[in-house]
SETOR-623176 format. One record per residue (C-alpha): x, z, y; residue number from 1. Coordinates in nm, 4 decimals. Example, Ala and Ser with C-alpha at 12.3 -4.5 7.8 and 13.67 -1.06 7.14 Angstrom:
node px 1.2300&pz 0.7800&py -0.4500&seq 1
node px 1.3670&pz 0.7140&py -0.1060&seq 2
% end
This chain:
node px 4.3186&pz 1.4385&py 3.1394&seq 1
node px 4.4095&pz 1.1267&py 3.4236&seq 2
node px 4.2645&pz 0.8582&py 3.1793&seq 3
node px 3.9086&pz 1.1088&py 3.1765&seq 4
node px 3.9616&pz 1.1441&py 3.5471&seq 5
node px 4.0555&pz 0.7556&py 3.5899&seq 6
node px 3.6661&pz 0.6563&py 3.3503&seq 7
node px 3.4760&pz 0.9415&py 3.6242&seq 8
node px 3.6113&pz 0.6835&py 3.8862&seq 9
node px 3.5102&pz 0.3800&py 3.7758&seq 10
node px 3.1439&pz 0.5328&py 3.7166&seq 11
node px 3.1419&pz 0.6791&py 4.0403&seq 12
node px 3.2438&pz 0.3314&py 4.1856&seq 13
node px 3.0041&pz 0.1240&py 3.9418&seq 14
node px 2.7499&pz 0.3438&py 4.0639&seq 15
node px 2.8142&pz 0.3693&py 4.4114&seq 16
node px 2.7895&pz -0.0214&py 4.4061&seq 17
node px 2.4096&pz -0.0374&py 4.1958&seq 18
node px 2.3027&pz 0.1652&py 4.4325&seq 19
node px 2.4308&pz -0.0221&py 4.6953&seq 20
node px 2.2519&pz -0.3520&py 4.5017&seq 21
node px 1.8972&pz -0.1144&py 4.5065&seq 22
node px 1.9604&pz -0.0589&py 4.8771&seq 23
node px 2.0137&pz -0.4635&py 4.9654&seq 24
node px 1.6733&pz -0.5294&py 4.7502&seq 25
node px 1.4647&pz -0.2465&py 4.8742&seq 26
node px 1.5902&pz -0.3534&py 5.2464&seq 27
node px 1.6532&pz 0.0696&py 5.2839&seq 28
node px 1.9792&pz 0.2408&py 5.3772&seq 29
node px 2.2108&pz 0.3220&py 5.0793&seq 30
node px 2.1499&pz 0.7554&py 5.1856&seq 31
node px 1.7544&pz 0.6602&py 5.1460&seq 32
node px 1.8387&pz 0.5133&py 4.7662&seq 33
node px 2.0245&pz 0.8569&py 4.7393&seq 34
node px 1.7586&pz 1.1039&py 4.8581&seq 35
node px 1.4563&pz 0.8802&py 4.6541&seq 36
node px 1.6106&pz 0.9243&py 4.3649&seq 37
node px 1.6807&pz 1.2871&py 4.3902&seq 38
node px 1.3207&pz 1.3303&py 4.5212&seq 39
node px 1.3346&pz 1.3501&py 4.9178&seq 40
node px 1.0675&pz 1.4699&py 5.1022&seq 41
node px 1.1956&pz 1.3312&py 5.3408&seq 42
node px 1.1176&pz 0.9107&py 5.1558&seq 43
node px 0.7065&pz 0.8426&py 5.1981&seq 44
node px 0.5693&pz 0.7661&py 4.8159&seq 45
node px 0.4969&pz 0.3860&py 4.8405&seq 46
node px 0.9269&pz 0.3691&py 4.9344&seq 47
node px 0.9897&pz 0.6050&py 4.6723&seq 48
node px 0.8262&pz 0.4405&py 4.4248&seq 49
node px 0.9967&pz 0.0790&py 4.5351&seq 50
node px 1.2952&pz 0.2506&py 4.4763&seq 51
node px 1.2432&pz 0.4043&py 4.1559&seq 52
node px 1.0953&pz 0.0849&py 4.0311&seq 53
node px 1.3962&pz -0.1434&py 4.0875&seq 54
node px 1.6838&pz 0.1234&py 3.9613&seq 55
node px 1.4666&pz 0.1148&py 3.6616&seq 56
node px 1.5278&pz -0.2785&py 3.6760&seq 57
node px 1.8775&pz -0.2509&py 3.7173&seq 58
node px 1.9306&pz -0.0744&py 3.4441&seq 59
node px 2.0518&pz 0.2499&py 3.7373&seq 60
node px 2.0911&pz 0.5690&py 3.5654&seq 61
node px 2.1291&pz 0.9701&py 3.7317&seq 62
node px 2.0889&pz 1.2396&py 3.5489&seq 63
node px 1.8429&pz 1.3678&py 3.7808&seq 64
node px 1.7296&pz 1.6455&py 3.4935&seq 65
node px 2.0202&pz 1.8035&py 3.4894&seq 66
node px 2.0538&pz 1.8632&py 3.8700&seq 67
node px 1.7164&pz 1.9597&py 3.8938&seq 68
node px 1.8487&pz 2.2406&py 3.6092&seq 69
node px 2.1517&pz 2.2767&py 3.7736&seq 70
node px 1.9764&pz 2.3619&py 4.1155&seq 71
node px 1.6636&pz 2.5295&py 3.9622&seq 72
node px 1.4342&pz 2.3515&py 4.1063&seq 73
node px 1.2137&pz 2.2091&py 3.8382&seq 74
node px 1.1756&pz 2.4280&py 3.4432&seq 75
node px 0.9174&pz 2.1430&py 3.3576&seq 76
node px 0.8930&pz 1.9677&py 3.0690&seq 77
node px 0.6743&pz 1.6048&py 3.0090&seq 78
node px 0.5327&pz 1.6383&py 2.6777&seq 79
node px 0.2754&pz 1.2904&py 2.6585&seq 80
node px 0.0233&pz 1.2131&py 2.3863&seq 81
node px 0.0210&pz 0.8463&py 2.3379&seq 82
node px -0.3487&pz 0.6881&py 2.2891&seq 83
node px -0.4189&pz 0.3153&py 2.1475&seq 84
node px -0.6233&pz 0.1799&py 2.3968&seq 85
node px -0.8212&pz 0.0133&py 2.1413&seq 86
node px -0.9047&pz 0.3342&py 1.9192&seq 87
node px -0.8440&pz 0.6214&py 2.1590&seq 88
node px -0.7947&pz 0.8852&py 1.9235&seq 89
node px -0.9629&pz 1.1744&py 2.0870&seq 90
node px -0.7450&pz 1.5023&py 2.1693&seq 91
node px -0.9521&pz 1.6471&py 1.8897&seq 92
node px -0.7705&pz 1.5389&py 1.6687&seq 93
node px -0.6425&pz 1.8548&py 1.4516&seq 94
node px -0.3061&pz 1.7092&py 1.4039&seq 95
node px -0.2901&pz 1.6531&py 1.7558&seq 96
node px -0.3916&pz 2.0858&py 1.8876&seq 97
node px -0.1483&pz 2.1750&py 1.6392&seq 98
node px 0.1686&pz 2.0208&py 1.7930&seq 99
node px 0.0514&pz 2.0271&py 2.1113&seq 100
node px 0.0084&pz 2.4026&py 2.0521&seq 101
node px 0.3063&pz 2.4201&py 1.8852&seq 102
node px 0.5107&pz 2.2553&py 2.2122&seq 103
node px 0.3887&pz 2.5069&py 2.3832&seq 104
node px 0.5246&pz 2.7508&py 2.2456&seq 105
node px 0.8549&pz 2.6745&py 2.1713&seq 106
node px 0.9016&pz 2.5418&py 2.5484&seq 107
node px 0.7437&pz 2.8620&py 2.6804&seq 108
node px 0.9958&pz 3.0866&py 2.4501&seq 109
node px 1.2732&pz 2.8761&py 2.6474&seq 110
node px 1.0277&pz 2.9431&py 2.9686&seq 111
node px 0.9666&pz 2.5822&py 3.0268&seq 112
node px 0.6306&pz 2.4949&py 3.2274&seq 113
node px 0.5231&pz 2.2133&py 2.9673&seq 114
node px 0.3531&pz 1.8583&py 3.1926&seq 115
node px 0.0906&pz 1.7211&py 2.9761&seq 116
node px -0.0536&pz 1.3683&py 2.9805&seq 117
node px -0.2630&pz 1.1154&py 2.7422&seq 118
node px -0.0482&pz 0.7853&py 2.8310&seq 119
node px -0.1952&pz 0.4314&py 2.7005&seq 120
node px 0.0622&pz 0.3214&py 2.4427&seq 121
node px 0.1182&pz -0.0114&py 2.6878&seq 122
node px 0.2752&pz 0.2300&py 2.9264&seq 123
node px 0.4698&pz 0.5027&py 2.7347&seq 124
node px 0.8249&pz 0.3624&py 2.8700&seq 125
node px 0.7054&pz 0.3852&py 3.2116&seq 126
node px 0.5227&pz 0.6954&py 3.2354&seq 127
node px 0.8216&pz 0.8579&py 3.0639&seq 128
node px 1.0650&pz 0.7447&py 3.2558&seq 129
node px 0.8446&pz 0.8380&py 3.5285&seq 130
node px 0.8084&pz 1.0882&py 3.5388&seq 131
node px 1.1835&pz 1.2018&py 3.4247&seq 132
node px 1.2866&pz 0.9513&py 3.7279&seq 133
node px 1.0794&pz 1.1180&py 3.9945&seq 134
node px 1.2361&pz 1.4555&py 3.8942&seq 135
node px 0.8891&pz 1.5906&py 3.8090&seq 136
node px 1.0119&pz 1.7346&py 3.4655&seq 137
node px 1.3817&pz 1.7600&py 3.3186&seq 138
node px 1.2597&pz 1.5586&py 3.0073&seq 139
node px 1.0563&pz 1.3864&py 2.7763&seq 140
node px 0.8981&pz 1.4854&py 2.4195&seq 141
node px 0.7069&pz 1.2003&py 2.2767&seq 142
node px 0.4400&pz 1.2685&py 2.0029&seq 143
node px 0.4741&pz 0.9110&py 1.7988&seq 144
node px 0.6454&pz 0.5923&py 1.8502&seq 145
node px 0.2709&pz 0.3857&py 1.8603&seq 146
node px 0.5414&pz 0.0374&py 1.7786&seq 147
node px 0.7114&pz 0.0919&py 2.0935&seq 148
node px 1.1109&pz 0.1303&py 1.9244&seq 149
node px 1.2738&pz -0.1182&py 2.1300&seq 150
node px 1.1004&pz 0.0437&py 2.4326&seq 151
node px 1.2602&pz 0.3566&py 2.3658&seq 152
node px 1.5477&pz 0.2479&py 2.2818&seq 153
node px 1.5531&pz 0.1373&py 2.6751&seq 154
node px 1.5246&pz 0.5227&py 2.8555&seq 155
node px 1.7589&pz 0.6409&py 2.5340&seq 156
node px 2.0104&pz 0.3382&py 2.6629&seq 157
node px 1.9467&pz 0.4446&py 3.0125&seq 158
node px 1.9998&pz 0.7924&py 2.9295&seq 159
node px 1.6639&pz 0.9790&py 3.0055&seq 160
node px 1.6437&pz 1.2333&py 2.8160&seq 161
node px 1.3420&pz 1.1617&py 2.5556&seq 162
node px 1.2558&pz 1.3670&py 2.2074&seq 163
node px 1.0247&pz 1.1572&py 1.9589&seq 164
node px 0.8060&pz 1.2838&py 1.7233&seq 165
node px 0.7979&pz 0.9797&py 1.3959&seq 166
node px 0.9842&pz 0.7706&py 1.1871&seq 167
node px 1.3085&pz 0.7171&py 1.1926&seq 168
node px 1.3922&pz 0.3994&py 1.1775&seq 169
node px 1.6851&pz 0.1590&py 1.1937&seq 170
node px 1.8953&pz 0.0968&py 1.5273&seq 171
node px 1.6948&pz 0.4132&py 1.6400&seq 172
node px 1.8464&pz 0.5257&py 1.9435&seq 173
node px 1.6804&pz 0.7572&py 2.0748&seq 174
node px 1.6637&pz 1.1195&py 1.9345&seq 175
node px 1.3666&pz 1.1903&py 1.6462&seq 176
node px 1.1833&pz 1.4348&py 1.5114&seq 177
node px 0.9936&pz 1.3675&py 1.1918&seq 178
node px 0.8901&pz 1.4769&py 0.8090&seq 179
node px 1.0222&pz 1.2914&py 0.5299&seq 180
node px 0.7137&pz 1.0467&py 0.4977&seq 181
node px 0.8523&pz 0.8473&py 0.2226&seq 182
node px 0.9339&pz 1.1480&py 0.0091&seq 183
node px 0.5376&pz 1.2893&py 0.1799&seq 184
node px 0.4000&pz 0.9797&py 0.0093&seq 185
node px 0.5612&pz 1.0109&py -0.3163&seq 186
node px 0.4835&pz 1.3751&py -0.3740&seq 187
node px 0.1111&pz 1.2897&py -0.3342&seq 188
node px 0.1158&pz 0.9530&py -0.5308&seq 189
node px 0.2809&pz 1.1832&py -0.8370&seq 190
node px 0.0292&pz 1.4610&py -0.8287&seq 191
node px -0.2570&pz 1.2242&py -0.8442&seq 192
node px -0.0851&pz 1.0959&py -1.1573&seq 193
node px -0.0509&pz 1.3838&py -1.3223&seq 194
node px -0.4101&pz 1.4133&py -1.3183&seq 195
node px -0.4239&pz 1.1375&py -1.4694&seq 196
node px -0.5693&pz 0.8342&py -1.1377&seq 197
node px -0.4375&pz 0.5495&py -1.1832&seq 198
node px -0.6323&pz 0.3522&py -0.9474&seq 199
node px -0.5431&pz 0.4994&py -0.6286&seq 200
node px -0.6629&pz 0.3957&py -0.3034&seq 201
node px -0.4660&pz 0.4643&py -0.0106&seq 202
node px -0.5744&pz 0.4600&py 0.2956&seq 203
node px -0.3226&pz 0.4399&py 0.6224&seq 204
node px -0.2171&pz 0.2198&py 0.9264&seq 205
node px 0.0070&pz 0.0108&py 0.7913&seq 206
node px 0.1567&pz -0.1323&py 1.1942&seq 207
node px 0.2216&pz 0.2382&py 1.2112&seq 208
node px 0.6253&pz 0.3581&py 1.1731&seq 209
node px 0.4720&pz 0.7458&py 1.0209&seq 210
node px 0.1879&pz 0.5900&py 0.7720&seq 211
node px 0.3989&pz 0.2741&py 0.6484&seq 212
node px 0.6670&pz 0.4404&py 0.5574&seq 213
node px 0.4280&pz 0.7051&py 0.3656&seq 214
node px 0.2883&pz 0.3702&py 0.1328&seq 215
node px 0.6513&pz 0.3009&py 0.0724&seq 216
node px 0.6548&pz 0.6561&py -0.0987&seq 217
node px 0.2616&pz 0.5421&py -0.2752&seq 218
node px 0.5333&pz 0.2587&py -0.4530&seq 219
node px 0.7603&pz 0.3730&py -0.5955&seq 220
node px 0.5406&pz 0.6062&py -0.7607&seq 221
node px 0.3043&pz 0.3623&py -0.9150&seq 222
node px 0.6184&pz 0.2452&py -0.9930&seq 223
node px 0.7915&pz 0.4957&py -1.1836&seq 224
node px 0.4672&pz 0.5245&py -1.4131&seq 225
node px 0.4851&pz 0.1495&py -1.4406&seq 226
node px 0.1603&pz 0.0468&py -1.2608&seq 227
node px 0.1339&pz -0.2341&py -1.0358&seq 228
node px 0.0478&pz -0.2199&py -0.6766&seq 229
node px -0.3123&pz -0.3629&py -0.5494&seq 230
node px -0.3859&pz -0.4487&py -0.2104&seq 231
node px -0.7607&pz -0.3964&py -0.3240&seq 232
node px -0.6917&pz -0.0642&py -0.2793&seq 233
node px -0.5065&pz -0.0527&py -0.0124&seq 234
node px -0.7197&pz 0.0022&py 0.3525&seq 235
node px -0.5179&pz -0.0242&py 0.7218&seq 236
node px -0.7858&pz 0.2809&py 0.8215&seq 237
node px -0.6527&pz 0.4653&py 1.1881&seq 238
node px -0.6898&pz 0.8334&py 1.2043&seq 239
node px -0.9787&pz 0.7915&py 1.4317&seq 240
node px -1.2926&pz 1.0387&py 1.3205&seq 241
node px -1.4372&pz 0.7291&py 1.1887&seq 242
node px -1.1866&pz 0.5772&py 0.9960&seq 243
node px -1.2385&pz 0.8042&py 0.6148&seq 244
node px -1.6052&pz 0.7013&py 0.6532&seq 245
node px -1.4848&pz 0.3192&py 0.7193&seq 246
node px -1.2152&pz 0.2743&py 0.5108&seq 247
node px -1.4718&pz 0.4107&py 0.1535&seq 248
node px -1.6702&pz 0.1522&py 0.3544&seq 249
node px -1.4276&pz -0.0768&py 0.3106&seq 250
node px -1.4058&pz -0.0390&py -0.0595&seq 251
node px -1.7680&pz -0.0634&py -0.1650&seq 252
node px -1.7712&pz -0.4216&py 0.0118&seq 253
node px -1.4399&pz -0.5228&py -0.1909&seq 254
node px -1.6197&pz -0.4064&py -0.5561&seq 255
node px -1.2897&pz -0.2084&py -0.6021&seq 256
node px -1.2750&pz 0.0861&py -0.8812&seq 257
node px -1.0228&pz 0.3368&py -0.8277&seq 258
node px -1.0446&pz 0.6945&py -0.9566&seq 259
node px -0.8681&pz 0.8977&py -0.6510&seq 260
node px -0.7270&pz 0.8315&py -0.2449&seq 261
node px -0.4298&pz 0.9030&py -0.0786&seq 262
node px -0.5152&pz 0.9578&py 0.2724&seq 263
node px -0.2424&pz 0.9285&py 0.5631&seq 264
node px -0.3615&pz 1.2231&py 0.7200&seq 265
node px -0.6290&pz 1.5512&py 0.6614&seq 266
node px -0.9060&pz 1.4542&py 0.8857&seq 267
node px -0.8801&pz 1.0767&py 0.7195&seq 268
node px -0.9412&pz 1.2877&py 0.3777&seq 269
node px -1.2234&pz 1.4854&py 0.5038&seq 270
node px -1.3919&pz 1.1881&py 0.6112&seq 271
node px -1.4078&pz 0.9412&py 0.3019&seq 272
node px -1.4965&pz 1.2705&py 0.0766&seq 273
node px -1.8332&pz 1.3435&py 0.3490&seq 274
node px -1.8588&pz 0.9344&py 0.2334&seq 275
node px -1.7715&pz 0.9548&py -0.1424&seq 276
node px -2.0312&pz 1.2495&py -0.1715&seq 277
node px -2.2785&pz 1.0540&py 0.0125&seq 278
node px -2.2310&pz 0.7811&py -0.1862&seq 279
node px -2.2744&pz 0.9528&py -0.5090&seq 280
node px -1.9604&pz 1.0376&py -0.6027&seq 281
node px -1.7964&pz 1.3859&py -0.6372&seq 282
node px -1.4165&pz 1.5176&py -0.5600&seq 283
node px -1.2512&pz 1.5738&py -0.7612&seq 284
node px -1.4299&pz 1.4745&py -1.1191&seq 285
node px -1.5072&pz 1.1124&py -0.9704&seq 286
node px -1.2728&pz 1.0393&py -0.7005&seq 287
node px -0.9376&pz 1.2581&py -0.6732&seq 288
node px -0.8085&pz 1.3120&py -0.2748&seq 289
node px -0.4786&pz 1.4351&py -0.1448&seq 290
node px -0.4745&pz 1.4268&py 0.2409&seq 291
node px -0.1192&pz 1.4720&py 0.4825&seq 292
node px -0.0168&pz 1.7151&py 0.7436&seq 293
node px -0.2219&pz 2.0730&py 0.6494&seq 294
node px -0.3796&pz 2.1292&py 0.9037&seq 295
node px -0.6132&pz 2.4762&py 0.9500&seq 296
node px -0.9265&pz 2.3504&py 0.8249&seq 297
node px -0.7808&pz 2.1947&py 0.5284&seq 298
node px -0.8093&pz 2.5378&py 0.3539&seq 299
node px -1.1326&pz 2.5856&py 0.4336&seq 300
node px -1.2887&pz 2.2626&py 0.3853&seq 301
node px -1.5116&pz 2.2037&py 0.0403&seq 302
node px -1.3149&pz 2.1517&py -0.1596&seq 303
node px -1.0751&pz 2.2806&py -0.0906&seq 304
node px -0.7944&pz 1.9953&py 0.0709&seq 305
node px -0.4677&pz 1.9262&py -0.1458&seq 306
node px -0.2364&pz 1.7813&py 0.1264&seq 307
node px 0.1291&pz 1.7385&py 0.1838&seq 308
node px 0.2206&pz 2.0207&py 0.4044&seq 309
node px 0.4220&pz 1.9348&py 0.7254&seq 310
node px 0.5967&pz 2.1523&py 0.9252&seq 311
node px 0.4144&pz 2.1491&py 1.1971&seq 312
node px 0.5502&pz 2.5239&py 1.3524&seq 313
node px 0.9414&pz 2.4609&py 1.2582&seq 314
node px 0.8648&pz 2.1057&py 1.4484&seq 315
node px 0.7731&pz 2.1945&py 1.8189&seq 316
node px 1.0669&pz 2.4215&py 1.7838&seq 317
node px 1.3294&pz 2.1787&py 1.6589&seq 318
node px 1.2271&pz 1.9274&py 1.9532&seq 319
node px 1.2924&pz 2.1253&py 2.2514&seq 320
node px 1.6027&pz 2.2803&py 2.0977&seq 321
node px 1.6708&pz 1.9011&py 2.0266&seq 322
node px 1.5710&pz 1.8023&py 2.4436&seq 323
node px 1.7283&pz 2.0874&py 2.5810&seq 324
node px 2.0768&pz 1.9483&py 2.4316&seq 325
node px 2.0124&pz 1.6480&py 2.6104&seq 326
node px 1.9349&pz 1.8081&py 2.9179&seq 327
node px 2.2894&pz 1.9206&py 2.9272&seq 328
node px 2.4527&pz 1.6002&py 2.8095&seq 329
node px 2.4764&pz 1.6536&py 2.4844&seq 330
node px 2.4262&pz 1.4339&py 2.1606&seq 331
node px 2.1219&pz 1.5107&py 1.9792&seq 332
node px 2.0973&pz 1.4092&py 1.6099&seq 333
node px 1.7205&pz 1.2834&py 1.5167&seq 334
node px 1.6160&pz 1.5362&py 1.2373&seq 335
node px 1.3998&pz 1.4566&py 0.8914&seq 336
node px 1.2040&pz 1.7611&py 0.8129&seq 337
node px 1.0677&pz 1.8556&py 0.4735&seq 338
node px 0.7591&pz 1.7968&py 0.3524&seq 339
node px 0.5822&pz 1.9216&py 0.0360&seq 340
node px 0.2731&pz 1.9757&py -0.1803&seq 341
node px 0.0026&pz 2.1904&py -0.1028&seq 342
node px -0.2402&pz 2.1971&py -0.4410&seq 343
node px -0.5526&pz 2.3225&py -0.4136&seq 344
node px -0.9346&pz 2.1893&py -0.5206&seq 345
node px -0.9820&pz 1.7929&py -0.4017&seq 346
node px -0.7072&pz 1.6911&py -0.5865&seq 347
node px -0.7254&pz 1.9294&py -0.9677&seq 348
node px -0.5773&pz 2.2142&py -0.9344&seq 349
node px -0.3304&pz 2.1894&py -1.1642&seq 350
node px 0.0720&pz 2.0927&py -1.0143&seq 351
node px 0.2609&pz 1.7847&py -1.1248&seq 352
node px 0.5094&pz 1.8902&py -1.3705&seq 353
% end
């Protein structure tokens, strides 16, 4: 107990020093710094923003979320869905809408409101920190990493309560919830191989963590069956609705023969099927297709889409439960949710043995 009290006293002393540094740099009193960090209406917006930016640069951490929870001043969680400026993936994407619905349901069950924002990937860290540091939200849920792994680690190091939907990566400090992408990639590819397919194209952006792990599973399944990966069969397509058409066009331009496609989302798979048909190819007779996600539309598409199911409903529950643990000062471990193959008509009805 004595050691714990000593540590607490040292932490408080360090916090006072940091607050004094912020006050000196901002040209205000420590009382003003304290009010700004606690979102007091006595501090004008310009001064508050300047103090928050200085606090972030000095890695000053104050658990505003826990304080608000104790004072019952806020029951709001920030949910950020990023977009990349050059592609600007639309919010009408069925996977994003399903994930947003899952999170809204889980937060409502816990009695929390959702503050939803679309954020440029270049502003992820700043947006997440601003919503928490300003006291607008108790914590942050981020849908997708978008290559901002180090920024997210910095937020976790500052003790910002944040949970991210995405892939588990090396040296990960933040809590991450996602599906088993490697196994998902293996299941999709194994099924296509079991249907007698050998020239299997892969559609997905390998610069993003989740498609990269799905590609890892794809390569592992090929290797298991003695099939060498062929770079001519890999197309780095985006998740935009045009991605499937562009990937099929790229394959045609290469003149590469293929008898199957593993697409990294159902939307990619569906738009690829439309493009294959436009070129006079039959699905699955000429080209078998497997998607990823198992969005609702996949069961009604023609032909009905074989896909890898991500447990989107469970994802919202797990992310919200993990975030509540962080807000209350606990440690939340990253979670990898199971994936499963859903066999329908687009790749042959019989499943792998």
